[in-house]
PyMOL Python script that loads the backbone (N, CA, C, O; Angstrom):
from pymol import cmd

cmd.read_pdbstr("""\
ATOM      1  N   UNK A   1     -11.015   9.053   8.243  1.00  0.00           N
ATOM      2  CA  UNK A   1     -10.941   7.837   7.467  1.00  0.00           C
ATOM      3  C   UNK A   1     -11.397   6.678   8.367  1.00  0.00           C
ATOM      4  O   UNK A   1     -10.948   6.554   9.507  1.00  0.00           O
ATOM      5  N   UNK A   2     -12.283   5.842   7.846  1.00  0.00           N
ATOM      6  CA  UNK A   2     -12.819   4.722   8.595  1.00  0.00           C
ATOM      7  C   UNK A   2     -12.065   3.446   8.244  1.00  0.00           C
ATOM      8  O   UNK A   2     -11.969   3.077   7.074  1.00  0.00           O
ATOM      9  N   UNK A   3     -11.540   2.786   9.245  1.00  0.00           N
ATOM     10  CA  UNK A   3     -10.819   1.532   9.017  1.00  0.00           C
ATOM     11  C   UNK A   3     -11.806   0.369   9.047  1.00  0.00           C
ATOM     12  O   UNK A   3     -12.719   0.347   9.872  1.00  0.00           O
ATOM     13  N   UNK A   4     -11.626  -0.584   8.156  1.00  0.00           N
ATOM     14  CA  UNK A   4     -12.432  -1.794   8.142  1.00  0.00           C
ATOM     15  C   UNK A   4     -11.738  -2.815   9.027  1.00  0.00           C
ATOM     16  O   UNK A   4     -10.598  -3.201   8.766  1.00  0.00           O
ATOM     17  N   UNK A   5     -12.418  -3.247  10.064  1.00  0.00           N
ATOM     18  CA  UNK A   5     -11.798  -4.149  11.022  1.00  0.00           C
ATOM     19  C   UNK A   5     -12.662  -5.395  11.192  1.00  0.00           C
ATOM     20  O   UNK A   5     -13.860  -5.302  11.457  1.00  0.00           O
ATOM     21  N   UNK A   6     -12.039  -6.560  11.037  1.00  0.00           N
ATOM     22  CA  UNK A   6     -12.683  -7.839  11.327  1.00  0.00           C
ATOM     23  C   UNK A   6     -11.832  -8.499  12.400  1.00  0.00           C
ATOM     24  O   UNK A   6     -10.680  -8.860  12.159  1.00  0.00           O
ATOM     25  N   UNK A   7     -12.400  -8.651  13.565  1.00  0.00           N
ATOM     26  CA  UNK A   7     -11.660  -9.152  14.722  1.00  0.00           C
ATOM     27  C   UNK A   7     -11.027 -10.521  14.488  1.00  0.00           C
ATOM     28  O   UNK A   7     -10.016 -10.841  15.114  1.00  0.00           O
ATOM     29  N   UNK A   8     -11.600 -11.337  13.598  1.00  0.00           N
ATOM     30  CA  UNK A   8     -11.068 -12.684  13.402  1.00  0.00           C
ATOM     31  C   UNK A   8      -9.759 -12.700  12.622  1.00  0.00           C
ATOM     32  O   UNK A   8      -9.080 -13.726  12.582  1.00  0.00           O
ATOM     33  N   UNK A   9      -9.396 -11.590  12.007  1.00  0.00           N
ATOM     34  CA  UNK A   9      -8.148 -11.514  11.252  1.00  0.00           C
ATOM     35  C   UNK A   9      -7.099 -10.776  12.074  1.00  0.00           C
ATOM     36  O   UNK A   9      -7.357  -9.694  12.602  1.00  0.00           O
ATOM     37  N   UNK A  10      -5.932 -11.362  12.176  1.00  0.00           N
ATOM     38  CA  UNK A  10      -4.874 -10.859  13.048  1.00  0.00           C
ATOM     39  C   UNK A  10      -4.473  -9.409  12.766  1.00  0.00           C
ATOM     40  O   UNK A  10      -4.312  -8.617  13.694  1.00  0.00           O
ATOM     41  N   UNK A  11      -4.314  -9.065  11.492  1.00  0.00           N
ATOM     42  CA  UNK A  11      -3.839  -7.723  11.139  1.00  0.00           C
ATOM     43  C   UNK A  11      -4.921  -6.896  10.453  1.00  0.00           C
ATOM     44  O   UNK A  11      -4.615  -6.040   9.623  1.00  0.00           O
ATOM     45  N   UNK A  12      -6.158  -7.143  10.787  1.00  0.00           N
ATOM     46  CA  UNK A  12      -7.263  -6.455  10.134  1.00  0.00           C
ATOM     47  C   UNK A  12      -7.204  -4.931  10.327  1.00  0.00           C
ATOM     48  O   UNK A  12      -7.442  -4.176   9.384  1.00  0.00           O
ATOM     49  N   UNK A  13      -6.895  -4.494  11.520  1.00  0.00           N
ATOM     50  CA  UNK A  13      -6.840  -3.049  11.769  1.00  0.00           C
ATOM     51  C   UNK A  13      -5.748  -2.386  10.936  1.00  0.00           C
ATOM     52  O   UNK A  13      -5.974  -1.337  10.333  1.00  0.00           O
ATOM     53  N   UNK A  14      -4.565  -2.997  10.901  1.00  0.00           N
ATOM     54  CA  UNK A  14      -3.461  -2.465  10.117  1.00  0.00           C
ATOM     55  C   UNK A  14      -3.808  -2.465   8.626  1.00  0.00           C
ATOM     56  O   UNK A  14      -3.582  -1.478   7.926  1.00  0.00           O
ATOM     57  N   UNK A  15      -4.357  -3.578   8.154  1.00  0.00           N
ATOM     58  CA  UNK A  15      -4.736  -3.682   6.746  1.00  0.00           C
ATOM     59  C   UNK A  15      -5.778  -2.631   6.390  1.00  0.00           C
ATOM     60  O   UNK A  15      -5.699  -2.010   5.330  1.00  0.00           O
ATOM     61  N   UNK A  16      -6.747  -2.431   7.266  1.00  0.00           N
ATOM     62  CA  UNK A  16      -7.772  -1.419   7.036  1.00  0.00           C
ATOM     63  C   UNK A  16      -7.189  -0.017   6.929  1.00  0.00           C
ATOM     64  O   UNK A  16      -7.624   0.782   6.100  1.00  0.00           O
ATOM     65  N   UNK A  17      -6.202   0.278   7.771  1.00  0.00           N
ATOM     66  CA  UNK A  17      -5.555   1.596   7.715  1.00  0.00           C
ATOM     67  C   UNK A  17      -4.783   1.780   6.409  1.00  0.00           C
ATOM     68  O   UNK A  17      -4.824   2.852   5.804  1.00  0.00           O
ATOM     69  N   UNK A  18      -4.082   0.735   5.978  1.00  0.00           N
ATOM     70  CA  UNK A  18      -3.313   0.815   4.736  1.00  0.00           C
ATOM     71  C   UNK A  18      -4.249   1.016   3.543  1.00  0.00           C
ATOM     72  O   UNK A  18      -3.997   1.863   2.685  1.00  0.00           O
ATOM     73  N   UNK A  19      -5.319   0.240   3.495  1.00  0.00           N
ATOM     74  CA  UNK A  19      -6.290   0.385   2.408  1.00  0.00           C
ATOM     75  C   UNK A  19      -6.911   1.770   2.439  1.00  0.00           C
ATOM     76  O   UNK A  19      -7.108   2.386   1.392  1.00  0.00           O
ATOM     77  N   UNK A  20      -7.220   2.263   3.626  1.00  0.00           N
ATOM     78  CA  UNK A  20      -7.777   3.609   3.764  1.00  0.00           C
ATOM     79  C   UNK A  20      -6.827   4.676   3.238  1.00  0.00           C
ATOM     80  O   UNK A  20      -7.260   5.629   2.590  1.00  0.00           O
ATOM     81  N   UNK A  21      -5.539   4.521   3.512  1.00  0.00           N
ATOM     82  CA  UNK A  21      -4.537   5.467   3.003  1.00  0.00           C
ATOM     83  C   UNK A  21      -4.499   5.434   1.478  1.00  0.00           C
ATOM     84  O   UNK A  21      -4.459   6.479   0.829  1.00  0.00           O
ATOM     85  N   UNK A  22      -4.512   4.229   0.912  1.00  0.00           N
ATOM     86  CA  UNK A  22      -4.481   4.102  -0.545  1.00  0.00           C
ATOM     87  C   UNK A  22      -5.726   4.722  -1.178  1.00  0.00           C
ATOM     88  O   UNK A  22      -5.638   5.366  -2.223  1.00  0.00           O
ATOM     89  N   UNK A  23      -6.874   4.527  -0.549  1.00  0.00           N
ATOM     90  CA  UNK A  23      -8.111   5.100  -1.082  1.00  0.00           C
ATOM     91  C   UNK A  23      -8.090   6.626  -1.007  1.00  0.00           C
ATOM     92  O   UNK A  23      -8.575   7.306  -1.911  1.00  0.00           O
ATOM     93  N   UNK A  24      -7.537   7.147   0.059  1.00  0.00           N
ATOM     94  CA  UNK A  24      -7.434   8.605   0.213  1.00  0.00           C
ATOM     95  C   UNK A  24      -6.526   9.200  -0.862  1.00  0.00           C
ATOM     96  O   UNK A  24      -6.847  10.235  -1.447  1.00  0.00           O
ATOM     97  N   UNK A  25      -5.399   8.550  -1.118  1.00  0.00           N
ATOM     98  CA  UNK A  25      -4.482   9.008  -2.173  1.00  0.00           C
ATOM     99  C   UNK A  25      -5.181   8.986  -3.528  1.00  0.00           C
ATOM    100  O   UNK A  25      -5.069   9.932  -4.307  1.00  0.00           O
ATOM    101  N   UNK A  26      -5.895   7.911  -3.802  1.00  0.00           N
ATOM    102  CA  UNK A  26      -6.583   7.813  -5.086  1.00  0.00           C
ATOM    103  C   UNK A  26      -7.693   8.852  -5.196  1.00  0.00           C
ATOM    104  O   UNK A  26      -7.916   9.416  -6.267  1.00  0.00           O
ATOM    105  N   UNK A  27      -8.382   9.102  -4.099  1.00  0.00           N
ATOM    106  CA  UNK A  27      -9.451  10.108  -4.103  1.00  0.00           C
ATOM    107  C   UNK A  27      -8.895  11.492  -4.422  1.00  0.00           C
ATOM    108  O   UNK A  27      -9.524  12.262  -5.147  1.00  0.00           O
ATOM    109  N   UNK A  28      -7.735  11.805  -3.893  1.00  0.00           N
ATOM    110  CA  UNK A  28      -7.133  13.130  -4.096  1.00  0.00           C
ATOM    111  C   UNK A  28      -6.458  13.244  -5.458  1.00  0.00           C
ATOM    112  O   UNK A  28      -6.650  14.237  -6.160  1.00  0.00           O
ATOM    113  N   UNK A  29      -5.672  12.244  -5.839  1.00  0.00           N
ATOM    114  CA  UNK A  29      -4.894  12.338  -7.077  1.00  0.00           C
ATOM    115  C   UNK A  29      -5.639  11.842  -8.316  1.00  0.00           C
ATOM    116  O   UNK A  29      -5.419  12.346  -9.418  1.00  0.00           O
ATOM    117  N   UNK A  30      -6.509  10.869  -8.140  1.00  0.00           N
ATOM    118  CA  UNK A  30      -7.183  10.293  -9.297  1.00  0.00           C
ATOM    119  C   UNK A  30      -6.227   9.452 -10.122  1.00  0.00           C
ATOM    120  O   UNK A  30      -5.244   8.925  -9.602  1.00  0.00           O
ATOM    121  N   UNK A  31      -6.515   9.330 -11.404  1.00  0.00           N
ATOM    122  CA  UNK A  31      -5.729   8.502 -12.317  1.00  0.00           C
ATOM    123  C   UNK A  31      -4.717   9.324 -13.109  1.00  0.00           C
ATOM    124  O   UNK A  31      -4.800  10.551 -13.167  1.00  0.00           O
ATOM    125  N   UNK A  32      -3.763   8.623 -13.717  1.00  0.00           N
ATOM    126  CA  UNK A  32      -2.916   9.243 -14.720  1.00  0.00           C
ATOM    127  C   UNK A  32      -1.503   9.616 -14.341  1.00  0.00           C
ATOM    128  O   UNK A  32      -0.743  10.076 -15.194  1.00  0.00           O
ATOM    129  N   UNK A  33      -1.127   9.432 -13.093  1.00  0.00           N
ATOM    130  CA  UNK A  33       0.228   9.787 -12.684  1.00  0.00           C
ATOM    131  C   UNK A  33       1.155   8.584 -12.766  1.00  0.00           C
ATOM    132  O   UNK A  33       0.708   7.440 -12.833  1.00  0.00           O
ATOM    133  N   UNK A  34       2.446   8.860 -12.761  1.00  0.00           N
ATOM    134  CA  UNK A  34       3.432   7.789 -12.728  1.00  0.00           C
ATOM    135  C   UNK A  34       3.425   7.142 -11.343  1.00  0.00           C
ATOM    136  O   UNK A  34       3.009   7.744 -10.353  1.00  0.00           O
ATOM    137  N   UNK A  35       3.893   5.913 -11.311  1.00  0.00           N
ATOM    138  CA  UNK A  35       3.893   5.134 -10.079  1.00  0.00           C
ATOM    139  C   UNK A  35       4.596   5.846  -8.927  1.00  0.00           C
ATOM    140  O   UNK A  35       4.118   5.794  -7.793  1.00  0.00           O
ATOM    141  N   UNK A  36       5.710   6.503  -9.190  1.00  0.00           N
ATOM    142  CA  UNK A  36       6.477   7.164  -8.133  1.00  0.00           C
ATOM    143  C   UNK A  36       5.658   8.266  -7.447  1.00  0.00           C
ATOM    144  O   UNK A  36       5.850   8.521  -6.258  1.00  0.00           O
ATOM    145  N   UNK A  37       4.763   8.910  -8.168  1.00  0.00           N
ATOM    146  CA  UNK A  37       3.914   9.952  -7.571  1.00  0.00           C
ATOM    147  C   UNK A  37       2.987   9.327  -6.540  1.00  0.00           C
ATOM    148  O   UNK A  37       2.819   9.864  -5.445  1.00  0.00           O
ATOM    149  N   UNK A  38       2.383   8.191  -6.886  1.00  0.00           N
ATOM    150  CA  UNK A  38       1.508   7.501  -5.939  1.00  0.00           C
ATOM    151  C   UNK A  38       2.295   6.973  -4.745  1.00  0.00           C
ATOM    152  O   UNK A  38       1.798   6.994  -3.619  1.00  0.00           O
ATOM    153  N   UNK A  39       3.521   6.500  -4.980  1.00  0.00           N
ATOM    154  CA  UNK A  39       4.360   6.020  -3.873  1.00  0.00           C
ATOM    155  C   UNK A  39       4.642   7.147  -2.889  1.00  0.00           C
ATOM    156  O   UNK A  39       4.528   6.966  -1.676  1.00  0.00           O
ATOM    157  N   UNK A  40       5.003   8.292  -3.409  1.00  0.00           N
ATOM    158  CA  UNK A  40       5.305   9.439  -2.538  1.00  0.00           C
ATOM    159  C   UNK A  40       4.068   9.901  -1.779  1.00  0.00           C
ATOM    160  O   UNK A  40       4.137  10.184  -0.583  1.00  0.00           O
ATOM    161  N   UNK A  41       2.946   9.976  -2.471  1.00  0.00           N
ATOM    162  CA  UNK A  41       1.702  10.403  -1.823  1.00  0.00           C
ATOM    163  C   UNK A  41       1.268   9.397  -0.757  1.00  0.00           C
ATOM    164  O   UNK A  41       0.796   9.784   0.313  1.00  0.00           O
ATOM    165  N   UNK A  42       1.429   8.109  -1.053  1.00  0.00           N
ATOM    166  CA  UNK A  42       1.072   7.084  -0.081  1.00  0.00           C
ATOM    167  C   UNK A  42       1.982   7.164   1.145  1.00  0.00           C
ATOM    168  O   UNK A  42       1.524   6.958   2.269  1.00  0.00           O
ATOM    169  N   UNK A  43       3.240   7.456   0.942  1.00  0.00           N
ATOM    170  CA  UNK A  43       4.166   7.613   2.069  1.00  0.00           C
ATOM    171  C   UNK A  43       3.738   8.779   2.952  1.00  0.00           C
ATOM    172  O   UNK A  43       3.790   8.684   4.179  1.00  0.00           O
ATOM    173  N   UNK A  44       3.319   9.870   2.336  1.00  0.00           N
ATOM    174  CA  UNK A  44       2.854  11.031   3.106  1.00  0.00           C
ATOM    175  C   UNK A  44       1.608  10.679   3.900  1.00  0.00           C
ATOM    176  O   UNK A  44       1.519  10.978   5.091  1.00  0.00           O
ATOM    177  N   UNK A  45       0.637  10.038   3.238  1.00  0.00           N
ATOM    178  CA  UNK A  45      -0.619   9.692   3.915  1.00  0.00           C
ATOM    179  C   UNK A  45      -0.404   8.666   5.026  1.00  0.00           C
ATOM    180  O   UNK A  45      -1.013   8.767   6.091  1.00  0.00           O
ATOM    181  N   UNK A  46       0.448   7.693   4.786  1.00  0.00           N
ATOM    182  CA  UNK A  46       0.721   6.704   5.831  1.00  0.00           C
ATOM    183  C   UNK A  46       1.404   7.365   7.029  1.00  0.00           C
ATOM    184  O   UNK A  46       1.136   7.003   8.175  1.00  0.00           O
ATOM    185  N   UNK A  47       2.276   8.322   6.769  1.00  0.00           N
ATOM    186  CA  UNK A  47       2.895   9.078   7.849  1.00  0.00           C
ATOM    187  C   UNK A  47       1.870   9.878   8.642  1.00  0.00           C
ATOM    188  O   UNK A  47       1.942   9.949   9.869  1.00  0.00           O
ATOM    189  N   UNK A  48       0.921  10.479   7.939  1.00  0.00           N
ATOM    190  CA  UNK A  48      -0.152  11.237   8.607  1.00  0.00           C
ATOM    191  C   UNK A  48      -1.005  10.347   9.501  1.00  0.00           C
ATOM    192  O   UNK A  48      -1.507  10.784  10.536  1.00  0.00           O
ATOM    193  N   UNK A  49      -1.161   9.098   9.091  1.00  0.00           N
ATOM    194  CA  UNK A  49      -1.976   8.155   9.865  1.00  0.00           C
ATOM    195  C   UNK A  49      -1.180   7.441  10.950  1.00  0.00           C
ATOM    196  O   UNK A  49      -1.712   6.582  11.653  1.00  0.00           O
ATOM    197  N   UNK A  50       0.100   7.801  11.084  1.00  0.00           N
ATOM    198  CA  UNK A  50       0.930   7.232  12.145  1.00  0.00           C
ATOM    199  C   UNK A  50       1.433   5.824  11.866  1.00  0.00           C
ATOM    200  O   UNK A  50       1.798   5.102  12.793  1.00  0.00           O
ATOM    201  N   UNK A  51       1.455   5.428  10.596  1.00  0.00           N
ATOM    202  CA  UNK A  51       1.947   4.095  10.241  1.00  0.00           C
ATOM    203  C   UNK A  51       3.452   4.145  10.003  1.00  0.00           C
ATOM    204  O   UNK A  51       3.947   5.040   9.316  1.00  0.00           O
ATOM    205  N   UNK A  52       4.168   3.199  10.561  1.00  0.00           N
ATOM    206  CA  UNK A  52       5.603   3.086  10.370  1.00  0.00           C
ATOM    207  C   UNK A  52       5.852   2.232   9.134  1.00  0.00           C
ATOM    208  O   UNK A  52       5.241   1.176   8.978  1.00  0.00           O
ATOM    209  N   UNK A  53       6.744   2.680   8.257  1.00  0.00           N
ATOM    210  CA  UNK A  53       6.986   1.960   7.015  1.00  0.00           C
ATOM    211  C   UNK A  53       8.367   2.305   6.485  1.00  0.00           C
ATOM    212  O   UNK A  53       9.020   3.232   6.965  1.00  0.00           O
ATOM    213  N   UNK A  54       8.799   1.548   5.494  1.00  0.00           N
ATOM    214  CA  UNK A  54      10.019   1.885   4.772  1.00  0.00           C
ATOM    215  C   UNK A  54       9.714   1.740   3.294  1.00  0.00           C
ATOM    216  O   UNK A  54       8.935   0.873   2.897  1.00  0.00           O
ATOM    217  N   UNK A  55      10.328   2.589   2.478  1.00  0.00           N
ATOM    218  CA  UNK A  55      10.127   2.554   1.031  1.00  0.00           C
ATOM    219  C   UNK A  55      11.299   1.863   0.366  1.00  0.00           C
ATOM    220  O   UNK A  55      12.438   1.947   0.827  1.00  0.00           O
ATOM    221  N   UNK A  56      10.999   1.179  -0.725  1.00  0.00           N
ATOM    222  CA  UNK A  56      12.035   0.512  -1.526  1.00  0.00           C
ATOM    223  C   UNK A  56      12.915  -0.366  -0.646  1.00  0.00           C
ATOM    224  O   UNK A  56      14.139  -0.365  -0.772  1.00  0.00           O
ATOM    225  N   UNK A  57      12.283  -1.103   0.233  1.00  0.00           N
ATOM    226  CA  UNK A  57      12.979  -1.953   1.188  1.00  0.00           C
ATOM    227  C   UNK A  57      13.352  -3.276   0.533  1.00  0.00           C
ATOM    228  O   UNK A  57      12.491  -3.957  -0.023  1.00  0.00           O
ATOM    229  N   UNK A  58      14.626  -3.642   0.594  1.00  0.00           N
ATOM    230  CA  UNK A  58      15.069  -4.920   0.032  1.00  0.00           C
ATOM    231  C   UNK A  58      14.711  -6.040   1.005  1.00  0.00           C
ATOM    232  O   UNK A  58      14.882  -5.913   2.217  1.00  0.00           O
ATOM    233  N   UNK A  59      14.212  -7.140   0.442  1.00  0.00           N
ATOM    234  CA  UNK A  59      13.839  -8.277   1.266  1.00  0.00           C
ATOM    235  C   UNK A  59      14.517  -9.531   0.740  1.00  0.00           C
ATOM    236  O   UNK A  59      14.647  -9.726  -0.469  1.00  0.00           O
ATOM    237  N   UNK A  60      14.944 -10.371   1.661  1.00  0.00           N
ATOM    238  CA  UNK A  60      15.501 -11.654   1.279  1.00  0.00           C
ATOM    239  C   UNK A  60      14.356 -12.570   0.859  1.00  0.00           C
ATOM    240  O   UNK A  60      13.220 -12.390   1.297  1.00  0.00           O
ATOM    241  N   UNK A  61      14.652 -13.539   0.022  1.00  0.00           N
ATOM    242  CA  UNK A  61      13.623 -14.479  -0.410  1.00  0.00           C
ATOM    243  C   UNK A  61      13.020 -15.245   0.761  1.00  0.00           C
ATOM    244  O   UNK A  61      11.835 -15.576   0.747  1.00  0.00           O
ATOM    245  N   UNK A  62      13.834 -15.526   1.774  1.00  0.00           N
ATOM    246  CA  UNK A  62      13.327 -16.283   2.921  1.00  0.00           C
ATOM    247  C   UNK A  62      12.365 -15.469   3.768  1.00  0.00           C
ATOM    248  O   UNK A  62      11.736 -16.008   4.679  1.00  0.00           O
ATOM    249  N   UNK A  63      12.242 -14.183   3.484  1.00  0.00           N
ATOM    250  CA  UNK A  63      11.310 -13.321   4.205  1.00  0.00           C
ATOM    251  C   UNK A  63       9.897 -13.891   4.168  1.00  0.00           C
ATOM    252  O   UNK A  63       9.133 -13.727   5.120  1.00  0.00           O
ATOM    253  N   UNK A  64       9.552 -14.556   3.080  1.00  0.00           N
ATOM    254  CA  UNK A  64       8.179 -15.016   2.891  1.00  0.00           C
ATOM    255  C   UNK A  64       7.820 -16.220   3.751  1.00  0.00           C
ATOM    256  O   UNK A  64       6.649 -16.589   3.840  1.00  0.00           O
ATOM    257  N   UNK A  65       8.803 -16.829   4.378  1.00  0.00           N
ATOM    258  CA  UNK A  65       8.469 -17.924   5.278  1.00  0.00           C
ATOM    259  C   UNK A  65       7.666 -17.364   6.446  1.00  0.00           C
ATOM    260  O   UNK A  65       7.977 -16.293   6.969  1.00  0.00           O
ATOM    261  N   UNK A  66       6.662 -18.075   6.839  1.00  0.00           N
ATOM    262  CA  UNK A  66       5.701 -17.600   7.843  1.00  0.00           C
ATOM    263  C   UNK A  66       6.366 -17.051   9.101  1.00  0.00           C
ATOM    264  O   UNK A  66       5.919 -16.037   9.638  1.00  0.00           O
ATOM    265  N   UNK A  67       7.416 -17.693   9.575  1.00  0.00           N
ATOM    266  CA  UNK A  67       8.041 -17.259  10.826  1.00  0.00           C
ATOM    267  C   UNK A  67       8.715 -15.893  10.714  1.00  0.00           C
ATOM    268  O   UNK A  67       8.923 -15.235  11.733  1.00  0.00           O
ATOM    269  N   UNK A  68       9.060 -15.449   9.508  1.00  0.00           N
ATOM    270  CA  UNK A  68       9.747 -14.174   9.330  1.00  0.00           C
ATOM    271  C   UNK A  68       8.786 -13.005   9.149  1.00  0.00           C
ATOM    272  O   UNK A  68       9.218 -11.853   9.159  1.00  0.00           O
ATOM    273  N   UNK A  69       7.498 -13.274   8.986  1.00  0.00           N
ATOM    274  CA  UNK A  69       6.539 -12.202   8.714  1.00  0.00           C
ATOM    275  C   UNK A  69       6.200 -11.400   9.971  1.00  0.00           C
ATOM    276  O   UNK A  69       5.890 -10.212   9.874  1.00  0.00           O
ATOM    277  N   UNK A  70       6.252 -12.016  11.127  1.00  0.00           N
ATOM    278  CA  UNK A  70       5.808 -11.361  12.358  1.00  0.00           C
ATOM    279  C   UNK A  70       6.375  -9.964  12.601  1.00  0.00           C
ATOM    280  O   UNK A  70       5.601  -9.074  12.952  1.00  0.00           O
ATOM    281  N   UNK A  71       7.694  -9.710  12.434  1.00  0.00           N
ATOM    282  CA  UNK A  71       8.191  -8.356  12.691  1.00  0.00           C
ATOM    283  C   UNK A  71       7.700  -7.334  11.656  1.00  0.00           C
ATOM    284  O   UNK A  71       7.666  -6.138  11.943  1.00  0.00           O
ATOM    285  N   UNK A  72       7.323  -7.791  10.466  1.00  0.00           N
ATOM    286  CA  UNK A  72       6.842  -6.911   9.403  1.00  0.00           C
ATOM    287  C   UNK A  72       5.527  -7.482   8.878  1.00  0.00           C
ATOM    288  O   UNK A  72       5.520  -8.182   7.865  1.00  0.00           O
ATOM    289  N   UNK A  73       4.424  -7.195   9.549  1.00  0.00           N
ATOM    290  CA  UNK A  73       3.178  -7.875   9.209  1.00  0.00           C
ATOM    291  C   UNK A  73       2.570  -7.501   7.860  1.00  0.00           C
ATOM    292  O   UNK A  73       1.690  -8.219   7.385  1.00  0.00           O
ATOM    293  N   UNK A  74       2.992  -6.427   7.232  1.00  0.00           N
ATOM    294  CA  UNK A  74       2.400  -6.039   5.951  1.00  0.00           C
ATOM    295  C   UNK A  74       3.491  -5.692   4.947  1.00  0.00           C
ATOM    296  O   UNK A  74       4.446  -4.982   5.262  1.00  0.00           O
ATOM    297  N   UNK A  75       3.332  -6.201   3.750  1.00  0.00           N
ATOM    298  CA  UNK A  75       4.212  -5.861   2.639  1.00  0.00           C
ATOM    299  C   UNK A  75       3.312  -5.292   1.555  1.00  0.00           C
ATOM    300  O   UNK A  75       2.341  -5.935   1.154  1.00  0.00           O
ATOM    301  N   UNK A  76       3.621  -4.105   1.081  1.00  0.00           N
ATOM    302  CA  UNK A  76       2.775  -3.417   0.121  1.00  0.00           C
ATOM    303  C   UNK A  76       3.574  -3.101  -1.125  1.00  0.00           C
ATOM    304  O   UNK A  76       4.682  -2.572  -1.048  1.00  0.00           O
ATOM    305  N   UNK A  77       3.011  -3.425  -2.262  1.00  0.00           N
ATOM    306  CA  UNK A  77       3.640  -3.060  -3.528  1.00  0.00           C
ATOM    307  C   UNK A  77       2.665  -2.193  -4.303  1.00  0.00           C
ATOM    308  O   UNK A  77       1.489  -2.534  -4.439  1.00  0.00           O
ATOM    309  N   UNK A  78       3.154  -1.078  -4.806  1.00  0.00           N
ATOM    310  CA  UNK A  78       2.305  -0.195  -5.593  1.00  0.00           C
ATOM    311  C   UNK A  78       2.597  -0.378  -7.065  1.00  0.00           C
ATOM    312  O   UNK A  78       3.702  -0.761  -7.449  1.00  0.00           O
ATOM    313  N   UNK A  79       1.608  -0.105  -7.878  1.00  0.00           N
ATOM    314  CA  UNK A  79       1.808  -0.082  -9.321  1.00  0.00           C
ATOM    315  C   UNK A  79       0.782   0.864  -9.918  1.00  0.00           C
ATOM    316  O   UNK A  79      -0.335   0.982  -9.415  1.00  0.00           O
ATOM    317  N   UNK A  80       1.162   1.531 -10.983  1.00  0.00           N
ATOM    318  CA  UNK A  80       0.263   2.444 -11.676  1.00  0.00           C
ATOM    319  C   UNK A  80      -0.212   1.761 -12.943  1.00  0.00           C
ATOM    320  O   UNK A  80       0.569   1.107 -13.635  1.00  0.00           O
ATOM    321  N   UNK A  81      -1.475   1.911 -13.243  1.00  0.00           N
ATOM    322  CA  UNK A  81      -2.056   1.307 -14.431  1.00  0.00           C
ATOM    323  C   UNK A  81      -2.458   2.426 -15.375  1.00  0.00           C
ATOM    324  O   UNK A  81      -3.179   3.348 -14.994  1.00  0.00           O
ATOM    325  N   UNK A  82      -1.991   2.336 -16.593  1.00  0.00           N
ATOM    326  CA  UNK A  82      -2.285   3.351 -17.597  1.00  0.00           C
ATOM    327  C   UNK A  82      -3.111   2.715 -18.703  1.00  0.00           C
ATOM    328  O   UNK A  82      -2.812   1.608 -19.149  1.00  0.00           O
ATOM    329  N   UNK A  83      -4.139   3.406 -19.140  1.00  0.00           N
ATOM    330  CA  UNK A  83      -4.926   2.905 -20.262  1.00  0.00           C
ATOM    331  C   UNK A  83      -4.699   3.797 -21.467  1.00  0.00           C
ATOM    332  O   UNK A  83      -4.707   5.023 -21.363  1.00  0.00           O
ATOM    333  N   UNK A  84      -4.497   3.165 -22.606  1.00  0.00           N
ATOM    334  CA  UNK A  84      -4.271   3.891 -23.859  1.00  0.00           C
ATOM    335  C   UNK A  84      -5.046   3.192 -24.960  1.00  0.00           C
ATOM    336  O   UNK A  84      -4.802   2.020 -25.249  1.00  0.00           O
ATOM    337  N   UNK A  85      -5.966   3.896 -25.568  1.00  0.00           N
ATOM    338  CA  UNK A  85      -6.707   3.326 -26.693  1.00  0.00           C
ATOM    339  C   UNK A  85      -7.433   2.051 -26.369  1.00  0.00           C
ATOM    340  O   UNK A  85      -7.520   1.159 -27.213  1.00  0.00           O
ATOM    341  N   UNK A  86      -7.965   1.938 -25.147  1.00  0.00           N
ATOM    342  CA  UNK A  86      -8.702   0.756 -24.771  1.00  0.00           C
ATOM    343  C   UNK A  86      -7.828  -0.393 -24.258  1.00  0.00           C
ATOM    344  O   UNK A  86      -8.356  -1.385 -23.755  1.00  0.00           O
ATOM    345  N   UNK A  87      -6.539  -0.277 -24.373  1.00  0.00           N
ATOM    346  CA  UNK A  87      -5.629  -1.310 -23.859  1.00  0.00           C
ATOM    347  C   UNK A  87      -5.011  -0.847 -22.552  1.00  0.00           C
ATOM    348  O   UNK A  87      -4.704   0.332 -22.377  1.00  0.00           O
ATOM    349  N   UNK A  88      -4.835  -1.782 -21.645  1.00  0.00           N
ATOM    350  CA  UNK A  88      -4.231  -1.440 -20.346  1.00  0.00           C
ATOM    351  C   UNK A  88      -2.791  -1.937 -20.336  1.00  0.00           C
ATOM    352  O   UNK A  88      -2.502  -3.077 -20.702  1.00  0.00           O
ATOM    353  N   UNK A  89      -1.899  -1.055 -19.907  1.00  0.00           N
ATOM    354  CA  UNK A  89      -0.487  -1.400 -19.805  1.00  0.00           C
ATOM    355  C   UNK A  89      -0.041  -1.213 -18.383  1.00  0.00           C
ATOM    356  O   UNK A  89      -0.238  -0.142 -17.808  1.00  0.00           O
ATOM    357  N   UNK A  90       0.554  -2.224 -17.805  1.00  0.00           N
ATOM    358  CA  UNK A  90       1.060  -2.133 -16.442  1.00  0.00           C
ATOM    359  C   UNK A  90       2.478  -1.611 -16.495  1.00  0.00           C
ATOM    360  O   UNK A  90       3.311  -2.128 -17.239  1.00  0.00           O
ATOM    361  N   UNK A  91       2.751  -0.592 -15.711  1.00  0.00           N
ATOM    362  CA  UNK A  91       4.086  -0.005 -15.673  1.00  0.00           C
ATOM    363  C   UNK A  91       4.945  -0.790 -14.718  1.00  0.00           C
ATOM    364  O   UNK A  91       6.118  -0.465 -14.532  1.00  0.00           O
TER     365      UNK A  91
END
""", "prot")
cmd.dss("prot")
cmd.show_as("cartoon", "prot")
cmd.util.cbc("prot")
cmd.orient("prot")
């Protein structure tokens, strides 16, 4: 898996790895599964790539203040999109 890295961005390498993991999961599973399936698959792939993470992690609202982001540089939320009869419904 090739990571996209732009030196001018502080967490570019980490972001590239996360995006690469998500793309790998989508390449293998494709569309149509429930969100929890993608969450589990992403956890497996991130583990394979040596990324440390926690699932379903509760965060305080003050987490979003810039000074609190440093210990946890990436926050990822997954969602599955289902299409039915030409309409898209977000789960």
